[in-house]
C-alpha positions as CSV (number, residue, x, y, z in Angstrom):
1,M,0.2,-0.4,-0.1
2,T,2.1,3.1,-1.8
3,S,0.5,6.7,-1.3
4,E,1.7,8.9,-3.7
5,L,3.3,11.9,-2.5
6,K,1.8,15.1,-4.2
7,P,2.9,18.7,-3.9
8,K,0.9,21.1,-2.4
9,T,-0.9,23.4,-4.3
10,S,-1.3,27.2,-4.7
11,A,-4.8,26.9,-3.1
12,E,-2.6,25.4,0.0
13,H,0.5,27.0,0.5
14,G,-0.7,30.8,-1.5
15,Y,2.3,30.9,-4.2
16,R,1.5,31.7,-7.6
17,L,3.9,32.1,-9.9
18,D,2.0,34.1,-12.4
19,E,1.9,36.7,-10.0
20,Q,5.5,36.9,-8.7
21,I,8.1,39.0,-9.6
22,G,10.6,37.0,-10.8
23,F,8.4,35.4,-13.1
24,L,7.2,38.6,-14.3
25,L,10.2,40.0,-15.2
26,R,11.4,37.0,-16.6
27,K,8.3,37.3,-19.5
28,A,8.8,41.3,-19.5
29,Y,12.7,40.6,-20.3
30,Q,12.2,37.7,-23.0
31,R,9.2,40.0,-24.5
32,N,11.6,42.6,-24.6
33,S,14.6,40.6,-26.0
34,N,12.9,39.3,-28.5
35,I,11.6,42.4,-29.9
36,F,15.4,44.0,-30.0
37,L,16.6,40.9,-32.1
38,E,14.3,41.1,-35.1
39,K,15.0,45.6,-35.0
40,V,18.4,45.8,-33.6
41,P,20.7,45.6,-36.5
42,G,23.8,43.8,-36.4
43,K,23.0,40.6,-34.4
44,L,24.0,42.4,-31.2
45,T,23.2,41.1,-27.8
46,T,21.4,43.5,-25.6
47,T,25.0,43.2,-23.7
48,Q,27.3,43.8,-26.2
49,F,24.3,47.1,-27.2
50,A,24.9,48.0,-23.6
51,V,28.9,48.2,-23.9
52,M,28.4,50.0,-27.2
53,H,26.1,52.0,-25.9
54,R,28.4,52.8,-22.9
55,L,31.5,53.3,-24.6
56,A,29.4,56.2,-27.3
57,E,28.1,57.9,-24.3
58,D,31.1,58.3,-22.2
59,G,34.1,57.2,-24.3
60,P,37.0,55.4,-24.0
61,M,37.4,53.0,-20.8
62,S,39.2,50.8,-19.0
63,Q,37.7,47.1,-19.2
64,N,36.8,47.5,-15.5
65,L,35.0,50.6,-15.5
66,L,33.2,49.8,-18.9
67,G,31.9,46.6,-16.9
68,R,30.9,48.0,-14.0
69,S,29.2,51.0,-15.9
70,V,26.8,48.4,-17.1
71,A,26.2,46.0,-14.6
72,M,28.1,42.6,-15.8
73,D,31.2,41.3,-14.0
74,G,34.8,41.1,-15.0
75,A,34.0,37.9,-17.1
76,T,31.4,38.7,-18.9
77,T,32.6,41.9,-19.6
78,K,36.5,40.3,-20.9
79,G,33.7,37.9,-23.4
80,V,31.2,40.7,-24.5
81,V,34.7,42.8,-25.2
82,D,36.2,40.1,-26.6
83,R,33.2,39.0,-29.6
84,L,33.1,42.7,-30.3
85,I,36.7,43.1,-30.9
86,A,36.4,39.6,-33.1
87,R,33.5,41.4,-34.8
88,G,36.0,44.6,-35.6
89,L,33.6,46.9,-33.8
90,V,35.7,47.8,-30.4
91,Q,39.6,48.0,-29.7
92,T,42.2,48.8,-27.6
93,R,45.1,50.7,-26.8
94,R,47.4,51.6,-23.5
95,D,46.0,54.1,-21.2
96,P,48.3,56.4,-22.2
97,G,47.9,58.0,-18.5
98,D,48.1,54.5,-16.9
99,R,50.7,52.2,-19.5
100,R,49.1,49.2,-16.7
101,R,45.8,49.5,-18.3
102,Y,44.1,49.0,-21.6
103,L,41.7,51.6,-22.7
104,V,38.7,49.8,-25.0
105,S,37.0,52.3,-27.6
106,L,34.7,52.2,-30.6
107,T,35.8,51.5,-33.7
108,P,34.4,53.4,-37.1
109,D,31.9,50.6,-37.8
110,G,31.5,50.3,-34.0
111,V,30.6,53.7,-34.4
112,V,28.2,53.3,-36.8
113,L,26.8,50.4,-36.0
114,I,25.8,51.6,-32.5
115,D,24.4,54.8,-34.2
116,A,22.0,52.7,-36.6
117,A,21.7,50.2,-33.2
118,V,20.2,52.9,-30.8
119,E,17.7,54.2,-33.5
120,A,16.3,51.1,-33.8
121,A,16.7,50.8,-29.6
122,I,13.9,53.6,-29.0
123,E,11.4,51.6,-31.3
124,V,12.5,48.5,-28.8
125,T,11.6,50.5,-26.0
126,T,8.6,51.8,-27.7
127,E,7.3,48.6,-28.4
128,T,7.8,46.9,-25.5
129,L,5.8,49.6,-23.5
130,E,2.9,49.6,-25.9
131,P,0.6,47.8,-23.8
132,L,0.8,50.6,-21.3
133,K,-0.5,54.2,-20.8
134,P,1.9,57.2,-20.8
135,R,1.7,57.4,-17.2
136,E,1.9,53.4,-16.4
137,R,5.3,53.7,-18.4
138,E,7.1,56.2,-16.3
139,T,5.7,54.5,-13.4
140,L,6.6,51.3,-14.5
141,L,10.3,52.4,-15.3
142,R,10.6,54.5,-12.2
143,L,9.7,51.4,-9.4
144,L,11.8,49.3,-11.4
145,A,15.0,52.1,-10.8
146,R,14.1,51.8,-7.1
147,I,14.3,48.6,-6.6
148,M,18.2,48.1,-8.5
């Protein structure tokens, strides 16, 4: 006589997956990522885009600072930068102020691509937030920034 062990249900423990912040954020991120991949030229990933955009905005910087500025750990940043170097979109050179350090910067091809990618990224944001009213968009973005 064996009884089958059954997990508790949402009705018993109160945890509803479809109402959880992590689950909802992941679904929203998947939606945004799919739109991003469809619209942004150059087959850039979201992390590659973030790195290139930061370089476009702030200019050459160390790989360490670059990673911190886009909330990536060192290993991830190195991988992203290496892939962008291999594609000819970024380059490194010695920092004239500290010969032990290298600065990462956009190449001319990187500048052309990031300019086009930013135009597309504006469309990505608009389409991602399209189901929301303007005031809801502002509220969502403000609240997300608060939980970082």
